[in-house]
C-alpha positions as CSV (number, residue, x, y, z in Angstrom):
1,M,-7.1,-16.9,14.0
2,S,-5.3,-18.7,16.3
3,D,-4.5,-17.5,20.4
4,S,-1.1,-18.4,20.0
5,I,1.1,-16.3,18.0
6,P,4.7,-18.1,17.0
7,C,7.8,-17.0,18.6
8,I,10.7,-16.6,16.3
9,K,14.3,-17.1,18.3
10,G,17.5,-15.8,17.2
11,Y,21.5,-17.3,16.5
12,R,24.7,-15.8,17.1
13,Q,26.2,-13.3,14.6
14,E,28.3,-10.5,14.2
15,T,26.6,-6.7,14.4
16,P,25.8,-5.5,10.5
17,E,26.8,-2.1,10.3
18,W,23.1,-1.3,9.7
19,A,22.4,-2.4,12.8
20,A,24.7,0.0,14.6
21,L,24.1,3.0,12.5
22,E,20.2,2.6,13.0
23,W,20.5,3.1,17.1
24,K,23.5,6.2,16.4
25,L,21.2,7.6,14.5
26,I,18.2,7.5,16.8
27,D,20.3,8.4,19.5
28,R,21.8,11.3,17.9
29,M,18.2,12.8,17.1
30,E,17.1,12.3,20.8
31,E,20.5,15.1,21.7
32,A,19.6,17.2,18.5
33,V,16.0,17.7,20.2
34,E,17.3,19.1,23.4
35,I,19.8,21.7,21.0
36,F,17.0,22.8,18.9
37,R,14.5,23.7,21.9
38,K,17.4,25.6,24.0
39,K,17.8,27.8,21.1
40,Y,13.8,28.2,19.6
41,V,11.4,27.1,22.7
42,R,10.8,29.0,25.7
43,D,10.9,27.1,29.4
44,D,7.0,26.2,29.1
45,G,6.9,25.2,25.4
46,T,6.2,28.3,23.2
47,L,8.0,29.0,20.2
48,V,10.4,31.7,20.2
49,W,8.4,34.2,17.8
50,R,6.8,37.6,17.2
51,E,3.5,38.6,19.3
52,F,1.3,39.2,16.3
53,W,0.5,37.2,13.0
54,P,-2.2,37.8,11.1
55,G,-3.9,35.9,8.1
56,M,-4.8,32.6,7.4
57,D,-1.7,31.1,7.2
58,G,1.2,29.4,9.5
59,A,-0.3,27.0,12.5
60,D,0.5,24.2,9.9
61,D,4.4,25.3,10.2
62,A,4.4,25.3,14.2
63,F,3.0,21.8,14.2
64,E,5.7,20.7,11.7
65,A,8.4,21.7,13.6
66,F,7.4,18.7,15.9
67,Q,5.7,16.1,14.1
68,N,8.9,13.8,14.0
69,Y,8.9,13.5,18.0
70,P,6.0,11.1,18.4
71,L,7.0,9.0,14.8
72,L,10.4,8.6,16.2
73,Y,9.0,7.5,19.6
74,A,7.0,5.6,17.7
75,M,10.0,3.7,16.7
76,G,12.0,3.2,19.4
77,A,13.3,6.3,21.1
78,G,12.8,7.6,24.8
79,G,9.8,8.1,26.8
80,R,10.8,11.9,26.6
81,L,9.6,12.3,23.0
82,L,6.2,11.0,23.6
83,D,5.8,13.6,26.8
84,L,7.3,15.9,24.6
85,A,5.1,15.7,21.6
86,H,2.2,15.5,24.0
87,S,3.3,19.2,25.5
88,E,4.4,20.7,22.3
89,W,1.2,19.6,20.2
90,D,-0.8,21.2,23.1
91,T,1.4,24.0,23.3
92,A,1.5,24.9,19.7
93,A,-2.1,24.9,19.6
94,W,-2.7,27.2,22.1
95,Q,-0.1,29.8,20.9
96,W,-1.9,29.7,17.5
97,T,-5.1,30.1,19.1
98,E,-3.6,33.2,20.7
99,Y,-2.6,34.0,17.0
100,G,-6.0,33.5,16.0
101,Q,-5.6,30.6,13.0
102,L,-7.1,28.1,15.3
103,Y,-10.4,27.4,17.1
104,R,-11.4,24.7,18.7
105,E,-7.6,23.1,18.3
106,F,-8.0,23.2,14.3
107,F,-7.5,25.7,11.5
108,K,-10.6,28.4,11.7
109,Y,-10.2,28.0,7.8
110,Y,-7.2,27.3,5.1
111,D,-7.3,24.8,2.4
112,W,-6.0,20.9,2.8
113,M,-2.7,21.3,1.7
114,H,-2.1,23.3,4.8
115,H,-4.8,21.1,6.8
116,G,-2.7,17.9,5.3
117,E,0.9,19.8,6.8
118,G,-0.2,19.7,9.9
119,S,-2.0,17.0,10.7
120,L,0.7,14.6,9.9
121,F,1.5,15.6,13.7
122,L,-1.9,14.1,14.5
123,Y,-2.0,10.9,12.3
124,Y,1.8,10.2,13.8
125,M,0.3,10.9,17.7
126,G,-2.2,8.0,16.6
127,L,0.6,5.6,16.1
128,A,2.9,6.9,19.4
129,D,-0.1,6.6,21.8
130,P,-3.1,4.9,21.1
131,L,-4.4,5.0,24.7
132,S,-4.5,8.8,24.5
133,L,-7.9,10.0,25.2
134,K,-7.2,13.4,24.2
135,F,-5.9,12.8,20.9
136,R,-9.0,10.4,20.1
137,T,-11.4,12.9,20.9
138,R,-9.8,15.2,18.5
139,A,-9.7,12.3,15.8
140,E,-13.3,12.6,16.5
141,R,-14.2,16.1,16.6
142,F,-12.3,17.2,13.4
143,A,-13.6,14.4,11.6
144,S,-16.8,15.7,12.4
145,F,-15.9,19.5,10.9
146,Y,-16.2,17.4,7.6
147,N,-18.5,14.5,7.7
148,G,-21.3,16.6,8.1
149,E,-21.9,15.9,12.0
150,D,-21.1,19.8,13.6
151,A,-23.6,21.9,12.7
152,E,-20.7,25.0,13.2
153,A,-18.4,23.8,10.9
154,A,-20.9,23.1,8.1
155,N,-18.3,22.0,5.4
156,Y,-19.8,19.1,4.2
157,D,-23.5,19.3,2.0
158,K,-24.5,15.3,2.2
159,K,-27.1,15.7,-0.4
160,L,-24.3,16.6,-2.9
161,K,-21.7,14.5,-1.6
162,M,-19.4,17.7,-1.4
163,I,-17.3,20.3,0.8
164,R,-18.7,23.1,-0.2
165,S,-15.5,25.3,-0.1
166,P,-11.7,25.0,-0.8
167,I,-10.9,27.3,2.1
168,N,-12.2,25.3,5.2
169,G,-12.1,24.6,8.7
170,S,-13.7,25.1,12.3
171,Y,-15.3,27.8,11.1
172,G,-16.7,26.0,8.3
173,P,-16.4,27.2,4.6
174,R,-15.0,30.8,3.8
175,F,-17.0,31.6,0.7
176,T,-15.1,35.2,0.7
177,H,-11.3,35.7,0.9
178,S,-10.5,39.3,2.6
179,G,-7.2,41.2,1.8
180,E,-6.1,39.7,5.9
181,D,-6.1,36.0,4.4
182,W,-3.7,36.2,2.1
183,E,-1.3,39.2,3.4
184,T,1.7,37.1,4.5
185,H,2.2,35.0,1.4
186,R,1.8,38.6,-0.9
187,A,5.2,39.0,-1.7
188,Q,6.1,35.1,-2.2
189,L,2.7,34.8,-4.8
190,D,4.3,37.7,-6.8
191,Y,6.5,35.0,-7.9
192,Y,3.6,32.3,-8.8
193,L,2.1,32.1,-12.1
194,P,-1.1,34.2,-12.2
195,P,-4.2,32.4,-11.1
196,F,-6.7,33.9,-13.9
197,E,-5.6,34.3,-17.1
198,D,-7.6,38.0,-17.4
199,I,-6.5,39.7,-14.1
200,P,-6.7,43.4,-14.8
201,G,-2.4,44.7,-15.2
202,N,-1.4,41.0,-15.1
203,P,-0.8,39.7,-18.6
204,F,-0.5,35.7,-18.3
205,V,2.0,35.9,-20.9
206,M,4.7,37.2,-18.0
207,G,4.2,34.4,-15.8
208,R,3.7,36.4,-12.7
209,A,0.9,37.9,-10.6
210,N,1.3,41.5,-8.6
211,W,-0.1,40.7,-5.5
212,T,2.0,43.1,-3.6
213,G,0.5,46.2,-5.6
214,E,-2.6,46.8,-4.2
215,E,-5.3,47.9,-7.3
216,S,-3.8,44.6,-8.6
217,Y,-4.1,42.7,-5.5
218,A,-8.2,44.3,-5.0
219,H,-8.6,42.2,-8.9
220,I,-7.5,39.1,-7.5
221,L,-9.5,38.9,-4.6
222,R,-12.4,39.7,-6.6
223,L,-11.8,37.1,-9.0
224,M,-10.9,34.2,-6.5
225,N,-14.6,35.1,-4.8
226,K,-16.5,34.9,-7.7
227,R,-14.7,31.9,-9.4
228,M,-12.8,30.1,-6.8
229,A,-13.9,30.7,-3.2
230,T,-17.5,28.7,-3.3
231,G,-17.7,24.5,-4.5
232,D,-15.6,21.6,-4.2
233,V,-11.8,21.0,-5.7
234,P,-9.8,17.5,-5.5
235,L,-7.4,19.1,-2.8
236,N,-10.4,18.2,-0.3
237,L,-9.7,14.5,-0.9
238,N,-6.8,15.0,1.7
239,A,-9.9,15.4,4.1
240,T,-10.2,11.4,3.9
241,S,-7.0,11.2,6.1
242,M,-8.3,12.4,9.1
243,M,-11.8,10.3,8.5
244,A,-9.0,7.0,8.3
245,H,-7.6,8.6,11.4
246,A,-10.7,8.9,13.6
247,F,-11.6,5.3,12.4
248,M,-8.7,4.0,13.1
249,Y,-8.8,4.9,17.0
250,T,-12.8,3.8,17.5
251,G,-13.6,1.3,14.5
252,D,-16.8,3.0,13.5
253,V,-17.3,2.4,10.1
254,K,-19.1,5.7,9.6
255,Y,-15.9,7.2,8.5
256,R,-15.1,4.2,6.3
257,D,-18.4,4.9,4.8
258,W,-17.7,8.9,4.2
259,I,-14.3,8.1,2.6
260,V,-16.0,5.5,-0.4
261,E,-18.9,8.0,-0.3
262,Y,-16.3,11.2,-0.9
263,L,-14.2,9.4,-3.4
264,G,-16.9,7.7,-5.3
265,A,-18.6,11.5,-5.7
266,W,-15.2,12.3,-7.4
267,E,-15.4,9.6,-9.4
268,E,-18.7,10.3,-10.9
269,R,-17.4,13.6,-11.7
270,T,-14.8,12.4,-13.9
271,A,-16.7,9.7,-15.7
272,R,-19.4,13.2,-16.2
273,N,-16.1,15.0,-17.8
274,G,-15.3,12.7,-20.1
275,G,-12.4,11.0,-17.8
276,V,-10.4,14.1,-16.8
277,I,-11.0,15.0,-12.7
278,P,-12.3,18.2,-13.0
279,D,-10.6,20.8,-10.6
280,N,-13.9,23.0,-9.9
281,I,-17.4,22.3,-8.7
282,G,-19.7,24.7,-8.1
283,P,-22.1,25.2,-5.1
284,S,-24.8,23.3,-6.8
285,G,-22.7,20.7,-7.7
286,E,-22.0,21.4,-11.3
287,I,-18.3,21.1,-13.1
288,G,-17.4,24.8,-14.0
289,E,-20.3,26.5,-12.3
290,C,-18.4,29.4,-10.8
291,M,-15.3,29.5,-14.0
292,D,-17.8,30.0,-16.7
293,G,-17.9,26.4,-17.3
294,K,-14.1,25.3,-17.5
295,W,-13.4,22.3,-15.5
296,W,-10.0,23.4,-14.9
297,G,-8.5,26.3,-13.7
298,G,-10.0,25.8,-9.8
299,Y,-8.2,26.5,-6.3
300,Y,-4.9,24.3,-6.4
301,G,-6.3,22.8,-9.6
302,W,-4.8,21.9,-13.3
303,R,-3.7,25.6,-13.5
304,W,-2.5,27.4,-10.2
305,P,-0.3,26.9,-8.2
306,H,1.1,23.8,-9.1
307,G,-1.1,22.0,-11.4
308,A,-0.7,18.6,-12.0
309,N,0.7,17.3,-8.6
310,T,-1.6,18.9,-6.3
311,V,-4.4,17.2,-8.7
312,V,-2.9,13.4,-8.6
313,E,-1.6,13.6,-5.3
314,P,-4.9,14.1,-3.1
315,L,-6.4,10.8,-5.3
316,I,-3.3,9.0,-4.2
317,T,-4.1,10.1,-0.4
318,A,-7.8,9.4,-1.0
319,G,-7.5,6.2,-2.5
320,L,-5.0,4.4,-0.6
321,N,-6.9,5.6,2.3
322,A,-10.1,3.9,0.9
323,L,-8.4,0.6,0.1
324,L,-6.7,0.7,3.5
325,L,-10.6,0.3,5.3
326,T,-12.1,-1.8,2.2
327,G,-9.3,-3.9,1.1
328,D,-10.5,-3.5,-2.4
329,M,-7.7,-2.1,-4.8
330,K,-10.2,-0.4,-7.1
331,W,-10.3,2.8,-4.7
332,V,-6.7,3.7,-6.1
333,N,-8.2,3.4,-10.2
334,L,-9.3,7.0,-10.2
335,A,-5.5,8.0,-9.3
336,R,-3.8,5.5,-11.8
337,S,-6.5,7.2,-14.4
338,Q,-5.1,10.6,-14.0
339,M,-1.8,9.4,-13.9
340,D,-2.1,7.3,-17.5
341,M,-4.4,10.0,-19.0
342,L,-1.5,12.0,-18.6
343,Y,0.8,9.5,-19.9
344,E,-1.3,9.6,-23.4
345,K,-1.0,13.0,-24.4
346,R,2.8,13.0,-23.8
347,I,5.4,13.9,-26.2
348,E,8.9,13.5,-26.4
349,D,12.1,15.6,-26.1
350,S,15.0,15.8,-28.1
351,E,16.5,12.7,-26.9
352,G,13.3,10.7,-27.3
353,K,12.4,10.8,-23.6
354,P,8.4,11.2,-22.7
355,L,7.0,14.6,-21.3
356,V,3.7,14.8,-20.1
357,P,1.4,17.9,-19.5
358,T,1.5,19.4,-16.2
359,R,-1.2,22.4,-16.3
360,H,-4.2,23.2,-18.1
361,F,-4.6,26.9,-19.7
362,D,-7.4,28.1,-22.1
363,K,-5.7,27.1,-24.6
364,G,-5.0,23.5,-23.8
365,W,-2.8,20.8,-21.9
366,S,1.0,22.9,-21.5
367,E,4.1,22.8,-19.3
368,F,5.2,19.5,-20.8
369,R,8.2,18.1,-18.5
370,R,9.1,14.9,-16.9
371,E,6.4,12.8,-15.0
372,N,6.3,12.7,-11.5
373,T,8.4,10.1,-10.7
374,K,7.5,9.6,-7.1
375,W,3.8,8.9,-7.9
376,P,4.3,5.6,-9.6
377,V,7.2,4.7,-6.7
378,Y,4.8,5.4,-3.5
379,L,2.1,3.6,-5.3
380,W,3.7,0.3,-6.1
381,S,5.5,0.6,-2.2
382,V,1.7,0.5,-0.6
383,T,-0.2,-1.8,-3.1
384,M,2.3,-4.3,-4.7
385,D,0.8,-3.9,-7.8
386,D,2.2,-5.4,-11.6
387,G,0.1,-2.4,-13.0
388,D,1.5,0.2,-10.7
389,L,5.5,-1.6,-11.6
390,K,4.6,-0.9,-15.1
391,R,4.4,2.8,-14.5
392,I,7.6,2.6,-13.2
393,G,9.0,0.9,-15.9
394,R,8.0,3.6,-18.0
395,L,10.2,6.4,-16.3
396,P,13.4,7.4,-18.2
397,D,16.7,7.0,-16.5
398,Q,16.0,5.3,-13.6
399,H,19.9,4.3,-13.7
400,T,20.3,7.3,-12.0
401,W,18.0,6.3,-8.9
402,G,20.6,4.9,-7.2
403,K,23.0,7.8,-5.7
404,V,21.8,8.9,-2.2
405,P,21.3,12.4,-2.2
406,E,23.5,15.1,0.5
407,R,20.4,17.2,1.0
408,L,16.8,16.6,2.1
409,S,13.5,17.7,0.0
410,K,10.6,19.6,1.5
411,G,9.5,18.2,5.0
412,N,12.7,16.8,5.9
413,R,12.7,13.9,3.2
414,M,15.2,11.4,2.4
415,D,14.5,10.6,-1.5
416,I,12.4,7.7,-2.2
417,H,14.1,6.6,-5.7
418,P,17.4,5.2,-3.9
419,W,15.0,3.0,-1.4
420,Y,12.9,1.9,-4.6
421,Y,15.7,0.9,-6.6
422,Y,17.7,-1.6,-3.7
423,M,13.8,-3.1,-3.5
424,A,14.7,-3.3,-7.2
425,G,17.6,-5.7,-6.3
426,N,20.6,-2.9,-6.8
427,N,22.7,-1.0,-4.6
428,P,23.9,-3.6,-1.7
429,A,25.0,-0.7,0.3
430,F,22.3,1.4,0.3
431,P,21.1,0.8,4.1
432,E,24.5,2.0,5.0
433,Q,24.6,5.2,2.8
434,T,21.3,6.0,4.0
435,L,21.4,5.8,7.2
436,N,24.9,7.7,6.9
437,A,23.5,10.2,4.6
438,N,20.7,10.7,7.6
439,L,23.5,11.3,10.2
440,A,25.5,14.4,8.6
441,A,21.5,15.8,7.8
442,V,21.0,15.5,11.5
443,E,24.9,16.8,12.2
444,R,24.2,19.5,9.6
445,R,20.7,21.0,11.2
446,I,22.7,20.6,14.8
447,D,25.6,22.7,13.1
448,E,23.3,25.3,12.0
449,I,21.5,26.2,15.1
450,I,24.5,26.3,16.8
451,H,25.1,28.6,14.7
452,D,22.0,30.5,14.0
453,E,22.6,34.1,14.6
454,T,18.9,34.7,12.8
455,D,16.6,37.3,15.1
456,V,14.1,34.3,15.8
457,P,11.1,37.0,16.9
458,A,11.0,37.9,13.5
459,A,12.2,35.0,11.3
460,D,10.5,33.3,8.7
461,I,7.5,31.1,9.3
462,H,9.3,28.2,8.2
463,H,12.2,28.7,10.0
464,W,11.9,25.8,12.5
465,Q,10.8,23.4,10.3
466,D,13.8,24.1,8.2
467,K,16.1,23.9,11.4
468,N,14.1,20.4,12.7
469,P,16.9,17.8,13.3
470,V,14.6,15.2,13.6
471,I,14.7,13.3,10.5
472,C,12.8,9.9,10.1
473,E,12.7,8.4,6.3
474,A,16.0,6.4,6.5
475,L,14.7,4.5,9.3
476,V,10.7,4.1,7.9
477,Q,12.3,2.9,4.4
478,L,14.7,0.5,6.7
479,T,13.1,-0.9,9.3
480,M,9.4,-0.4,8.1
481,G,9.9,-1.0,4.5
482,G,8.1,2.0,2.9
483,S,8.0,5.9,2.9
484,T,6.6,8.0,6.0
485,N,3.6,9.6,3.6
486,I,2.5,11.9,1.1
487,Y,3.5,15.1,2.8
488,H,0.3,17.1,2.4
489,G,-1.5,15.0,4.8
490,G,-1.4,11.6,3.8
491,L,-0.8,8.0,6.4
492,M,2.2,5.8,6.2
493,H,1.8,3.0,4.7
494,V,4.7,0.4,5.1
495,Q,5.0,-3.1,5.4
496,L,6.2,-3.3,9.2
497,R,5.9,-2.0,12.5
498,Y,7.2,-3.1,15.9
499,F,6.0,-3.0,19.3
500,H,7.8,-4.2,22.7
501,G,6.2,-4.3,26.5
502,D,3.9,-2.1,26.6
503,R,4.8,0.6,23.7
504,P,5.6,0.9,20.5
505,G,9.0,0.6,18.4
506,L,11.7,-2.0,18.7
507,P,13.6,-2.7,21.5
508,K,16.8,-0.6,22.6
509,N,19.8,-1.5,19.9
510,V,17.5,-4.0,18.2
511,G,18.1,-3.2,14.4
512,A,15.9,-4.2,11.5
513,L,16.1,-4.1,7.8
514,V,13.6,-5.0,5.1
515,R,15.9,-6.3,2.1
516,N,12.8,-6.9,-0.3
517,V,9.3,-6.1,-0.8
518,N,7.2,-7.7,-2.8
519,A,3.6,-9.3,-3.4
520,G,4.1,-12.6,-1.5
521,G,5.5,-10.6,1.6
522,V,8.7,-9.4,2.4
523,T,12.2,-10.5,3.6
524,L,13.5,-9.2,7.3
525,A,16.3,-9.0,8.8
526,L,16.9,-8.1,12.6
527,H,20.0,-8.1,15.3
528,N,20.3,-7.8,18.5
529,A,23.5,-5.2,19.2
530,G,22.8,-4.6,22.8
531,K,24.0,-6.7,26.1
532,D,21.1,-7.7,27.5
533,G,18.1,-10.3,25.5
534,A,15.1,-8.7,23.7
535,S,11.8,-9.8,23.1
536,F,9.4,-7.9,20.7
537,T,6.5,-8.3,18.3
538,V,6.7,-7.6,14.5
539,Q,3.1,-6.2,13.0
540,G,2.0,-6.5,9.3
541,G,1.2,-3.4,8.4
542,C,1.3,0.3,10.0
543,F,-1.6,-0.8,11.2
544,G,-2.1,-3.9,11.2
545,E,-4.1,-4.3,8.0
546,H,-1.6,-7.5,6.9
547,E,-2.0,-11.1,7.7
548,I,1.6,-12.5,8.8
549,V,0.2,-16.0,6.8
550,S,3.8,-18.0,7.4
551,A,7.4,-16.7,9.0
552,T,10.4,-18.4,7.1
553,V,14.0,-18.7,8.7
554,M,16.5,-17.8,6.4
555,G,20.5,-18.8,6.3
556,A,20.6,-19.9,10.1
557,A,24.3,-20.6,9.6
558,G,25.0,-24.2,10.9
559,G,21.2,-25.5,11.5
560,V,20.7,-22.8,14.7
561,G,17.9,-20.8,15.2
562,G,14.1,-21.7,14.9
563,V,10.8,-21.2,16.5
564,G,8.8,-21.4,20.0
565,A,5.2,-21.3,20.5
566,G,4.6,-18.0,22.3
567,A,1.4,-17.2,23.5
568,G,-0.2,-13.7,23.4
569,G,1.6,-10.7,23.7
570,A,5.5,-10.0,22.3
571,G,7.9,-12.4,23.2
572,G,5.9,-15.3,24.5
573,A,7.9,-17.8,25.6
574,G,8.6,-21.1,24.1
575,N,11.3,-24.1,23.1
576,A,13.4,-23.3,20.1
577,A,12.6,-25.6,17.6
578,S,15.8,-27.8,16.2
579,G,17.8,-26.1,13.3
580,S,15.9,-28.6,10.9
581,D,13.5,-26.2,10.8
582,S,15.4,-23.3,9.2
583,G,14.0,-22.8,6.0
584,K,10.7,-24.4,6.4
585,P,7.3,-21.9,6.8
586,I,6.3,-21.6,9.9
587,P,2.4,-20.6,9.9
588,V,1.6,-17.7,11.8
589,N,-2.2,-16.9,10.7
590,S,-1.9,-13.5,12.3
591,K,-1.3,-10.0,12.0
592,H,1.4,-10.4,14.9
593,L,4.9,-12.5,15.3
594,N,7.0,-12.8,18.7
595,V,10.2,-12.9,18.3
596,E,13.3,-13.3,21.2
597,L,16.9,-12.3,20.5
598,G,19.2,-12.8,23.0
599,A,22.7,-10.6,23.1
600,G,24.4,-10.5,20.1
601,E,21.7,-12.7,18.2
602,G,19.8,-12.2,14.8
603,V,17.8,-13.7,12.7
604,E,16.6,-12.9,8.6
605,L,13.1,-14.3,7.9
606,K,10.7,-14.4,4.7
607,L,7.2,-13.1,6.3
608,E,4.1,-14.3,3.7
609,L,2.1,-11.6,3.9
610,R,-2.0,-11.4,3.4
611,R,-2.2,-7.5,2.1
612,F,-5.5,-5.6,3.4
613,S,-6.9,-8.7,5.0
614,Q,-7.2,-7.0,8.3
615,T,-9.2,-4.1,9.9
616,P,-6.9,-1.3,10.3
617,T,-6.5,0.0,14.2
618,Y,-3.6,1.8,16.4
619,R,-4.3,-0.5,18.7
620,A,-0.9,-2.3,20.0
621,P,-1.0,-6.1,20.3
622,N,-0.9,-5.9,23.7
623,M,-3.6,-3.7,24.3
624,R,-7.2,-5.2,25.8
625,G,-10.3,-3.5,26.7
626,D,-11.8,-0.2,25.6
627,F,-11.4,3.5,25.8
628,P,-13.6,5.0,29.2
629,N,-16.7,7.0,28.3
630,L,-15.8,9.6,26.4
631,I,-16.6,13.6,27.7
632,V,-19.0,15.0,25.4
633,P,-18.1,18.9,25.2
634,R,-20.2,21.7,25.6
635,Q,-21.9,22.9,22.6
636,M,-19.9,26.4,22.0
637,V,-22.0,29.3,21.1
638,E,-21.1,32.2,19.5
């Protein structure tokens, strides 16, 4: 790789609406943070809430209230967001340790649905502050809870290559569910399908389980402890994100090797089960060992509580993590195989449109519904694979995907489908539409906060999460070319990132728009709407996993714009090439490309990418040297 990184120059142009809207949105969210904090956060950073909170749930929701702070900073927002991210993570960890849900700054025990949600904050901190010794140390410690290195949290069986319980954490595997564990969820679970089909007093045909009745609750706990408390489940594959997170801080291949080993073990189990991934593995490694031989019916499995959604989703997360660290597309095949398996079992509705099974009961495959359209869209947005594009092609009613929804989905998310519709060459007004929709969502949140008359100390655990005004999805889709992540613990797999000076993100008032993505690369528009010049670096991939092979300056009206030979970090100096260079590929052969834009200047680039050819890292382009020696903590003792 050359030591000299080319530097692209801009040319004068009118400020596009999307560029102005991006920074209007960033600025408004920074203002909204202060409005939120004034209402819900004490002076010491703790959330205004109750004094006592039982059970194993809740810590993830506290982290989710602030998780987008580091992400917004990593895209260019002011440094106060990073300061708040550090302080709020520390404070939330302290507060929920006091409640009893955390130990050694991690969940004592819970499932990887909730571990994954709560860990998004950590993953965004890797993007925002890769030099933080505290967060690197946490990444290594938390990974050690799952790779067999930590004796106290003995979650992993190295011989059987399995996580030993669906409920796990810094205390290790949780082999017995207590009445208190589920106490805060009982009323909500009354509306869910029964976890088993033979619970006394809970006819499965009724479609509801009586968690709030004391006798019924005792039966549910007895059966959960007998059938669900020991052994492995696909949901645990979300732990691969924590390993990838530790890898990108350290570069230690042991984390990559664990991901490959663990995902490979699930591939073997699936092959042994005739091509369908089993949802419960017993303590000796046998399929259905605690479930009377049934491969279905495990915790967050094919039957309960959400069916296929929480079986396939962790496969996508783990497959993409393995792809990121190895560069080998084969690791996504397990997820693809299960999507295709369900599609092969499809039936048709009255309009002739396909419905796929979403659950497996004792009687067989059941609850035929529309295929989850997010799976293939998200998968393709990362792999750019023709086979994944064909999986999107089999989805009906794509003509409806162009409309930008007014309301957010779980986790403050904008829909991924309108973005895909735009990437497919449709709806050229999408950038302005989605930014305006995102702005409107922020304004609604601000209004809700100002007029919130809830008794906050007694509020629902999701209250602050539901009021969080930092909504980053539109900015990620437009500036980086992709989606934030799979919400239950995935990493952010996008086409590009940006750095300027000694920090991540775009410079103030510089907008970016990924107009197109395909297997060969991306088309990127950049514009400086500020009054001063700006120098910055474009990175291939969120973690520098893609090499930028070449850059072509597109559409430089009047033959202006060009390239200079800038060395090293962002905005290296160089003489602008002549206008005749416009339209000619400029060799880059680096994961980084420098750009200089004067006030009112912009440029449109076609970037050729060699995908997943580079070792992923949180390391920024201007980082030099290594971390200081880590402080080895004293072993915790009982």
